[in-house]
FIKE-715846 format. One record per residue: residue number from 1; x, z negated, y of N, C-alpha, C in turn; residue in one letter. Coordinates in pm, 1 decimal. Layout:
! residues N
(NUM; (X; Z; Y); (X; Z; Y); (X; Z; Y); a)
...
***
This chain:
! residues 142
(1; (4330.0; 11903.1; 20790.1); (4359.0; 11776.9; 20854.5); (4244.2; 11751.1; 20969.8); m)
(2; (4204.2; 11607.8; 20946.6); (4089.4; 11582.7; 21017.2); (4126.8; 11512.3; 21150.8); s)
(3; (4028.6; 11499.5; 21240.4); (4071.4; 11425.6; 21364.0); (4109.0; 11274.2; 21336.8); d)
(4; (4042.9; 11228.8; 21237.5); (4091.6; 11077.5; 21210.0); (4220.2; 11062.3; 21175.4); r)
(5; (4306.1; 11151.4; 21144.8); (4436.3; 11157.1; 21104.5); (4516.1; 11131.3; 21237.3); e)
(6; (4458.4; 11190.3; 21360.7); (4525.4; 11165.0; 21473.1); (4477.1; 11050.0; 21560.2); f)
(7; (4380.4; 10980.0; 21501.3); (4323.8; 10875.4; 21570.5); (4204.3; 10908.8; 21655.6); g)
(8; (4157.3; 11019.5; 21621.5); (4052.9; 11076.9; 21697.0); (4058.2; 11190.0; 21806.6); g)
(9; (3996.7; 11280.1; 21828.8); (4010.8; 11376.1; 21900.4); (4037.6; 11353.2; 22063.8); a)
(10; (3975.0; 11225.7; 22083.9); (3968.4; 11198.4; 22222.5); (4113.2; 11150.3; 22274.7); d)
(11; (4209.4; 11109.7; 22172.8); (4333.2; 11065.4; 22184.4); (4429.3; 11170.1; 22222.4); d)
(12; (4358.0; 11299.6; 22212.5); (4472.7; 11407.9; 22217.2); (4439.9; 11475.1; 22354.8); l)
(13; (4547.9; 11521.2; 22445.1); (4514.9; 11595.0; 22568.8); (4651.7; 11659.7; 22599.2); s)
(14; (4616.7; 11735.0; 22694.8); (4743.3; 11786.4; 22790.7); (4724.3; 11754.5; 22915.9); l)
(15; (4832.5; 11738.2; 22996.8); (4848.5; 11685.4; 23130.3); (4741.1; 11792.9; 23219.8); p)
(16; (4643.3; 11738.6; 23278.9); (4576.6; 11826.8; 23365.6); (4654.0; 11892.6; 23493.9); k)
(17; (4754.2; 11804.0; 23547.7); (4824.9; 11870.4; 23653.3); (4892.7; 11996.4; 23599.3); a)
(18; (4968.2; 11961.6; 23476.2); (5047.1; 12082.6; 23420.6); (4962.1; 12199.9; 23388.1); t)
(19; (4854.2; 12187.9; 23338.9); (4757.8; 12293.3; 23311.7); (4729.1; 12371.2; 23429.2); v)
(20; (4681.7; 12277.2; 23524.7); (4642.5; 12335.8; 23660.8); (4742.0; 12424.9; 23719.9); q)
(21; (4865.9; 12368.2; 23716.0); (4992.9; 12443.5; 23765.8); (5003.8; 12584.5; 23704.9); k)
(22; (4983.7; 12591.4; 23570.8); (4993.4; 12707.0; 23497.9); (4891.7; 12806.2; 23527.2); i)
(23; (4747.8; 12752.7; 23551.7); (4650.5; 12844.3; 23577.7); (4681.0; 12883.9; 23723.8); v)
(24; (4733.6; 12805.0; 23816.0); (4748.9; 12863.3; 23963.6); (4843.2; 12965.7; 23963.9); s)
(25; (4947.2; 12949.8; 23880.8); (5051.5; 13053.6; 23873.1); (4991.0; 13194.1; 23843.8); e)
(26; (4885.5; 13191.4; 23738.5); (4835.2; 13301.9; 23689.7); (4725.3; 13357.1; 23782.8); i)
(27; (4638.7; 13268.4; 23839.1); (4538.2; 13323.4; 23923.9); (4598.9; 13259.1; 24063.9); l)
(28; (4657.2; 13353.5; 24129.2); (4726.7; 13329.2; 24262.4); (4614.4; 13336.2; 24372.9); t)
(29; (4627.0; 13254.2; 24496.5); (4525.2; 13260.5; 24587.5); (4511.5; 13411.5; 24633.5); p)
(30; (4590.8; 13492.1; 24627.4); (4578.5; 13632.3; 24663.5); (4468.2; 13697.9; 24566.0); a)
(31; (4452.7; 13653.6; 24451.2); (4362.3; 13713.7; 24354.5); (4210.6; 13682.1; 24399.0); s)
(32; (4179.0; 13577.3; 24488.6); (4061.8; 13540.5; 24524.6); (3964.8; 13477.1; 24413.8); g)
(33; (4024.3; 13451.1; 24307.0); (3955.9; 13384.0; 24188.5); (3999.4; 13220.7; 24184.0); v)
(34; (3896.5; 13150.8; 24174.6); (3939.7; 13006.2; 24149.4); (3896.1; 12943.6; 24021.2); t)
(35; (3955.7; 12854.8; 23965.4); (3931.9; 12795.6; 23851.6); (3872.8; 12651.8; 23852.4); f)
(36; (3737.3; 12631.1; 23812.1); (3664.7; 12533.2; 23821.3); (3725.3; 12400.2; 23726.1); a)
(37; (3714.7; 12296.3; 23791.2); (3769.2; 12176.9; 23687.7); (3717.0; 12158.9; 23556.4); k)
(38; (3585.2; 12192.8; 23555.0); (3528.9; 12180.6; 23421.3); (3568.4; 12302.3; 23332.3); d)
(39; (3620.5; 12419.4; 23385.6); (3669.5; 12517.0; 23302.7); (3814.8; 12478.0; 23256.0); a)
(40; (3885.5; 12410.4; 23355.7); (4025.2; 12356.8; 23322.6); (4016.3; 12260.4; 23207.9); r)
(41; (3906.8; 12157.4; 23203.6); (3892.0; 12066.9; 23100.0); (3858.0; 12147.3; 22971.4); d)
(42; (3776.9; 12240.6; 23006.6); (3743.5; 12313.1; 22862.9); (3862.6; 12403.1; 22813.9); l)
(43; (3940.3; 12453.1; 22885.7); (4074.8; 12514.3; 22850.6); (4139.9; 12422.1; 22776.6); l)
(44; (4167.9; 12295.0; 22828.6); (4250.2; 12203.0; 22786.4); (4209.5; 12168.0; 22627.3); i)
(45; (4074.7; 12136.3; 22614.1); (4015.5; 12104.4; 22488.4); (4054.5; 12229.6; 22386.5); d)
(46; (4042.7; 12360.2; 22435.4); (4060.0; 12457.4; 22351.1); (4210.3; 12469.0; 22305.2); c)
(47; (4283.9; 12439.5; 22388.8); (4445.1; 12445.6; 22370.0); (4476.8; 12327.4; 22262.1); c)
(48; (4418.5; 12205.2; 22294.0); (4447.0; 12085.1; 22189.3); (4393.5; 12146.1; 22059.5); v)
(49; (4276.3; 12202.7; 22035.2); (4208.2; 12243.0; 21917.9); (4307.3; 12338.3; 21853.9); e)
(50; (4357.1; 12435.8; 21925.4); (4439.2; 12563.8; 21889.5); (4574.0; 12481.3; 21821.2); f)
(51; (4635.9; 12396.0; 21896.5); (4769.0; 12336.5; 21881.2); (4740.9; 12239.9; 21737.5); i)
(52; (4614.5; 12174.9; 21734.5); (4589.7; 12110.6; 21622.0); (4584.2; 12184.8; 21500.8); t)
(53; (4516.0; 12311.4; 21518.5); (4487.5; 12394.1; 21400.4); (4628.6; 12450.8; 21344.1); l)
(54; (4716.0; 12504.2; 21449.6); (4829.2; 12562.6; 21413.2); (4932.4; 12444.0; 21340.2); i)
(55; (4926.0; 12345.2; 21404.9); (5019.4; 12216.0; 21340.6); (4976.6; 12173.3; 21202.6); s)
(56; (4845.0; 12169.8; 21192.2); (4780.1; 12148.2; 21064.8); (4829.6; 12233.9; 20957.0); s)
(57; (4806.1; 12337.2; 20987.6); (4845.3; 12472.7; 20894.5); (4984.1; 12460.5; 20866.5); e)
(58; (5073.1; 12452.1; 20975.6); (5228.3; 12439.0; 20953.4); (5261.6; 12310.9; 20859.9); a)
(59; (5199.1; 12199.4; 20893.8); (5221.7; 12089.6; 20807.9); (5184.7; 12112.4; 20668.2); n)
(60; (5071.4; 12192.0; 20645.0); (5046.4; 12223.9; 20492.8); (5132.4; 12310.0; 20430.1); d)
(61; (5194.5; 12397.0; 20513.4); (5290.5; 12500.0; 20463.3); (5435.3; 12413.7; 20421.7); i)
(62; (5473.1; 12327.2; 20508.5); (5588.7; 12254.1; 20496.1); (5580.4; 12172.1; 20372.4); a)
(63; (5452.9; 12121.9; 20365.7); (5441.0; 12011.5; 20237.7); (5438.6; 12105.4; 20104.5); e)
(64; (5393.5; 12220.3; 20086.6); (5398.6; 12320.4; 19989.1); (5541.3; 12336.4; 19960.6); k)
(65; (5608.0; 12343.2; 20046.2); (5759.1; 12389.9; 20031.9); (5848.8; 12248.9; 20003.4); e)
(66; (5776.1; 12139.9; 20011.7); (5831.8; 12008.3; 19982.6); (5944.7; 11966.3; 20100.6); a)
(67; (5892.8; 12009.2; 20225.1); (5976.0; 11972.0; 20343.8); (5907.2; 11863.9; 20418.2); k)
(68; (5981.9; 11788.2; 20479.2); (5929.0; 11671.1; 20545.2); (5925.2; 11706.9; 20701.3); k)
(69; (5997.2; 11812.0; 20739.3); (5993.3; 11848.4; 20877.1); (5949.5; 11984.8; 20889.9); t)
(70; (5857.1; 12006.3; 20980.9); (5778.5; 12121.3; 21016.5); (5893.1; 12197.2; 21098.0); i)
(71; (5927.2; 12333.8; 21050.5); (6028.6; 12403.8; 21129.3); (5969.8; 12526.1; 21174.4); a)
(72; (6035.7; 12615.7; 21255.4); (5986.0; 12728.0; 21328.4); (5922.2; 12817.1; 21232.9); a)
(73; (5993.2; 12835.0; 21110.1); (5935.8; 12939.5; 21012.5); (5789.8; 12891.0; 20965.1); e)
(74; (5755.9; 12763.6; 20956.0); (5648.9; 12697.5; 20916.6); (5536.6; 12752.1; 21017.7); h)
(75; (5574.0; 12733.1; 21142.5); (5481.5; 12748.4; 21255.2); (5449.4; 12909.5; 21254.9); v)
(76; (5552.8; 12999.3; 21247.5); (5543.3; 13139.6; 21222.3); (5440.5; 13181.6; 21117.8); e)
(77; (5452.3; 13116.6; 20988.3); (5370.8; 13136.8; 20881.4); (5227.8; 13108.5; 20921.5); k)
(78; (5221.5; 12992.2; 20975.0); (5094.4; 12950.1; 21013.5); (5016.7; 13038.7; 21100.9); a)
(79; (5095.8; 13076.9; 21191.4); (5017.6; 13183.7; 21282.1); (4982.8; 13301.0; 21214.6); l)
(80; (5062.1; 13360.5; 21118.5); (5031.0; 13473.0; 21062.2); (4902.6; 13440.4; 20942.6); r)
(81; (4917.0; 13336.9; 20886.3); (4799.8; 13302.4; 20789.0); (4679.6; 13266.1; 20854.1); e)
(82; (4658.8; 13226.7; 20981.6); (4554.9; 13201.0; 21043.4); (4496.8; 13318.8; 21136.0); l)
(83; (4573.7; 13436.3; 21131.6); (4523.0; 13544.8; 21197.6); (4570.7; 13559.7; 21341.6); g)
(84; (4687.9; 13512.7; 21356.6); (4730.8; 13520.8; 21502.9); (4877.4; 13581.3; 21492.8); f)
(85; (4898.5; 13683.0; 21424.9); (5033.4; 13760.6; 21430.5); (5086.9; 13812.6; 21555.3); p)
(86; (4998.3; 13842.6; 21648.3); (5037.3; 13888.6; 21778.2); (5117.8; 13764.9; 21871.1); e)
(87; (5108.0; 13654.9; 21811.9); (5183.7; 13540.4; 21891.0); (5310.2; 13523.7; 21837.5); y)
(88; (5335.4; 13560.7; 21710.6); (5463.4; 13534.1; 21650.0); (5585.8; 13567.1; 21737.1); v)
(89; (5585.1; 13692.3; 21779.2); (5702.6; 13735.3; 21830.7); (5721.3; 13667.0; 21963.3); q)
(90; (5649.6; 13624.8; 22039.9); (5654.2; 13546.7; 22161.7); (5720.0; 13399.9; 22143.8); e)
(91; (5646.2; 13342.7; 22034.8); (5665.7; 13208.1; 21982.2); (5828.9; 13194.7; 21936.2); v)
(92; (5868.8; 13300.4; 21854.2); (6009.6; 13300.5; 21818.7); (6094.6; 13317.6; 21931.7); l)
(93; (6054.8; 13410.9; 22018.3); (6137.9; 13431.9; 22136.4); (6163.2; 13296.1; 22220.9); a)
(94; (6057.1; 13222.6; 22251.5); (6068.8; 13087.5; 22315.9); (6141.1; 12988.7; 22231.5); v)
(95; (6106.2; 13000.6; 22108.2); (6205.5; 12903.6; 22009.2); (6345.4; 12925.8; 22028.9); a)
(96; (6392.4; 13051.7; 22026.0); (6523.9; 13101.8; 22045.3); (6585.7; 13054.5; 22161.2); g)
(97; (6522.9; 13072.3; 22283.1); (6551.6; 13037.8; 22398.0); (6581.2; 12886.0; 22407.7); e)
(98; (6492.3; 12806.6; 22348.2); (6504.4; 12649.8; 22360.6); (6621.1; 12612.0; 22277.4); h)
(99; (6642.5; 12677.6; 22162.4); (6763.4; 12631.6; 22104.4); (6888.3; 12677.6; 22163.3); k)
(100; (6887.7; 12769.6; 22248.9); (6999.6; 12819.5; 22321.4); (7035.2; 12734.3; 22415.0); e)
(101; (6909.9; 12687.4; 22490.8); (6928.6; 12569.7; 22591.8); (6991.9; 12459.3; 22558.3); q)
(102; (6958.3; 12412.6; 22424.2); (6987.5; 12286.0; 22373.8); (7148.6; 12300.0; 22344.8); l)
(103; (7184.1; 12430.3; 22294.7); (7339.5; 12446.8; 22258.2); (7421.8; 12456.2; 22381.6); r)
(104; (7355.3; 12505.8; 22488.1); (7457.1; 12536.0; 22612.1); (7450.5; 12417.3; 22707.8); t)
(105; (7345.3; 12318.5; 22708.2); (7357.1; 12218.7; 22801.8); (7463.8; 12117.4; 22814.3); r)
(106; (7479.8; 12089.2; 22912.5); (7618.8; 11996.5; 22934.1); (7580.1; 11867.4; 22862.3); e)
(107; (7687.8; 11812.6; 22802.7); (7669.1; 11668.8; 22756.7); (7696.1; 11579.8; 22878.9); k)
(108; (7580.8; 11491.6; 22876.8); (7584.3; 11392.6; 22995.8); (7675.6; 11314.9; 22980.7); k)
(109; (7750.9; 11273.6; 23102.9); (7866.0; 11190.2; 23096.7); (7807.3; 11042.2; 23121.2); q)
(110; (7867.9; 10951.2; 23075.9); (7837.6; 10812.3; 23086.5); (7908.2; 10778.3; 23216.7); s)
(111; (7854.4; 10664.7; 23303.1); (7899.1; 10626.8; 23410.6); (8047.2; 10591.4; 23428.0); k)
(112; (8087.2; 10543.8; 23304.4); (8223.1; 10499.6; 23273.2); (8304.3; 10635.8; 23292.8); m)
(113; (8268.5; 10746.6; 23213.6); (8331.5; 10873.6; 23210.6); (8353.9; 10927.1; 23368.4); e)
(114; (8228.9; 10918.7; 23429.7); (8217.5; 10983.7; 23566.1); (8320.3; 10900.6; 23658.1); q)
(115; (8345.4; 10762.4; 23657.6); (8396.2; 10696.2; 23746.1); (8554.8; 10751.7; 23742.1); s)
(116; (8603.0; 10804.3; 23638.3); (8751.9; 10858.8; 23634.3); (8866.5; 10749.9; 23619.5); g)
(117; (8800.2; 10648.3; 23609.2); (8906.7; 10529.4; 23596.3); (8922.3; 10486.6; 23444.5); l)
(118; (9035.3; 10400.0; 23437.5); (9060.0; 10378.7; 23309.4); (8978.7; 10245.0; 23255.5); s)
(119; (8955.5; 10211.4; 23133.8); (8886.3; 10108.2; 23088.2); (8949.5; 9972.4; 23142.4); e)
(120; (9088.7; 9985.5; 23148.6); (9148.0; 9864.8; 23211.5); (9117.9; 9832.9; 23358.8); e)
(121; (9125.9; 9954.6; 23418.5); (9089.4; 9936.8; 23590.2); (8941.5; 9901.3; 23588.9); e)
(122; (8854.1; 9940.9; 23514.8); (8718.4; 9925.7; 23534.0); (8700.4; 9753.9; 23503.8); l)
(123; (8768.7; 9708.8; 23392.0); (8755.7; 9566.1; 23363.2); (8804.4; 9483.0; 23479.1); l)
(124; (8928.0; 9550.0; 23538.9); (8983.3; 9465.4; 23657.7); (8902.9; 9446.4; 23771.3); r)
(125; (8813.8; 9568.1; 23815.6); (8720.5; 9561.9; 23908.4); (8608.8; 9475.3; 23882.4); q)
(126; (8568.3; 9483.9; 23745.7); (8466.7; 9374.0; 23720.8); (8480.6; 9233.2; 23739.2); q)
(127; (8612.5; 9192.4; 23692.0); (8653.4; 9055.7; 23697.8); (8675.9; 9038.9; 23841.4); q)
(128; (8712.0; 9116.0; 23939.4); (8709.7; 9095.5; 24080.4); (8567.6; 9043.5; 24137.6); e)
(129; (8478.2; 9146.2; 24092.0); (8338.0; 9144.6; 24136.5); (8284.8; 8989.9; 24104.4); l)
(130; (8307.6; 8975.6; 23953.6); (8252.1; 8825.1; 23920.5); (8335.9; 8713.1; 24004.3); f)
(131; (8446.3; 8730.6; 24027.9); (8520.2; 8635.4; 24082.1); (8482.4; 8611.5; 24243.3); r)
(132; (8437.4; 8724.9; 24305.4); (8400.5; 8708.5; 24449.7); (8276.0; 8674.9; 24445.0); s)
(133; (8170.4; 8704.8; 24350.6); (8032.4; 8652.3; 24342.6); (8034.2; 8508.9; 24298.6); a)
(134; (8114.1; 8450.1; 24226.5); (8137.1; 8303.2; 24200.8); (8184.7; 8234.5; 24311.9); t)
(135; (8279.6; 8294.5; 24387.7); (8318.7; 8224.6; 24528.5); (8221.0; 8212.7; 24623.0); d)
(136; (8157.5; 8316.8; 24630.1); (8028.2; 8308.5; 24738.5); (7929.2; 8217.8; 24700.2); k)
(137; (7889.3; 8220.1; 24551.8); (7800.0; 8126.8; 24515.4); (7834.5; 7958.0; 24548.6); y)
(138; (7956.2; 7948.1; 24505.6); (8020.6; 7807.6; 24522.1); (8054.0; 7773.6; 24668.6); n)
(139; (8057.0; 7858.8; 24768.0); (8078.6; 7822.2; 24897.8); (7942.8; 7774.2; 24958.7); s)
(140; (7827.6; 7809.5; 24894.3); (7699.4; 7750.0; 24945.7); (7661.9; 7840.1; 25050.0); g)
(141; (7531.2; 7781.9; 25111.1); (7465.2; 7875.6; 25213.1); (7551.5; 7871.6; 25364.5); p)
(142; (7549.9; 7977.9; 25396.4); (7643.9; 8006.9; 25521.3); (7585.9; 7967.5; 25657.4); v)
***
């Protein structure tokens, strides 16, 4: 897969602040080691290249299987085929955690559900608000 398929490598990046936060968590001030901005930018470029490589290979694997969606098993196979088997266990663990979070997160309630009022009561309140606004508008400036 070439850079042209993504619209050029310059279009791809990772948020600098997020990468800096990750680096700062690893290189604590107590370590006495600092991370230069140009090193951070190089790290971002390397990460983008790695992600592009893995996703391209995973896409090829999915296409060979006549799949239109890249699944975790395609990423796993891509990591193995590209010589990164040491990442597979961690990637699958993170994917499992993500699935579990999606499964257990609460369904967000709409404002109507949060109000605890019936639809009829909400409609009555809305009509009262419209009536109040109309009366205020028709009374003119105070």
